[in-house]
N, C-alpha and C positions, 0 to 999 in steps of 0.2 A: 724189542726187548726193556723191561724197566727193570729200575734198579730201587734199591732200601736206602731209604735213611739213616739218619746215626743212630737216632732213638728207638729202642725196641718198643717202648712204651708210645711215642707216637710214629709209625709208619708211615711215612711219604714218601711218595714215589717220584724220583726226580731226575735220573737217567736214562736216557735210551740209547740202543745201540742201532745202526744202521748201515746194513751193508751197500757200501758205493758200486756202482758199473765196474765191473773187471777193465782195468786199462790194456790197450791192444798192445798184446804179446806176451800181457803177463798171465800166469800158470795159477797164482793166487788170487783173494780176495782180499779187499781193506774195508774194516768195517770204522765209521765215524761215531764217535763218543759223543754224545750233548747232555746238557740240563733245558729241561723244561718249567719257566714260569709259569705258572698260570694267573692269566688275569683278575677271573673269577671262578665261579664253580663251575660254571659251565661256558668260559670266556675262549677265544682261543690261545693257544700255546704262543710265547714271547721262548724261540729257541738258540742257544749259543752251544757251539761246537768248542768242546774242550781236548780232544785229542784223538789219536786215530790208534787203530791194532792193524798191521801188517804184517806179512813176512817180512824175515831177516834171513838171509842166506848164509851167513855166515854162522849165525846162532841155529843153523834149519829147524826152526820153530817161530811162529806167530809172536811179537811183543809188540810193547804197549809205549807209543810215542804220546807222551804226555804236550798240550800245546804250552809254552811261556805262559808265565804268569796265572798258573791254575794252580788252584788247592784241591787235594783230595782227603778225605777222612778215612777211616780204616776201613768202617763200612763201604763206601766208594769202592776203595782199594779191593778189598776181599772181593766184590760184585766182578771187578774185572779179572783180578787172578782166576775165579771161575769160569770166566769167561774163555780166557786163555788155555787153560786146563780143556778144556771142552773142545775148542779148536785145533791145539795140536794133537789132541787124540784124534781123534775124529780124521786129521789128515794122516797121520801114522798109519791111523787101519786102515783107508783108503790107499796110503803106498802100500801097505801088504798085499792088501788081492789084487793089487795091478801085477805085484810081484810071483804072483802063483799061475 
């Protein structure tokens, strides 16, 4: 999944989300968020991880864990927030279906 940039006039996609393999014994997925800066239009991307989205049991929802020394624009945080809302809604629906 890619995320948009700060300016609406110059839409550049620079974030990606990737699901990691579920750790042994865990019930929920972990998602890594990173940025891609392209060497050229057709060059290979240089990828940097910026944080993770993981389940937080005390909050009973997926939460965002940014890595230290990362900066987040309003637009990037909106993308992360939308992703969190979607994952939490899907997880709750899954639990409701199991309870029936």
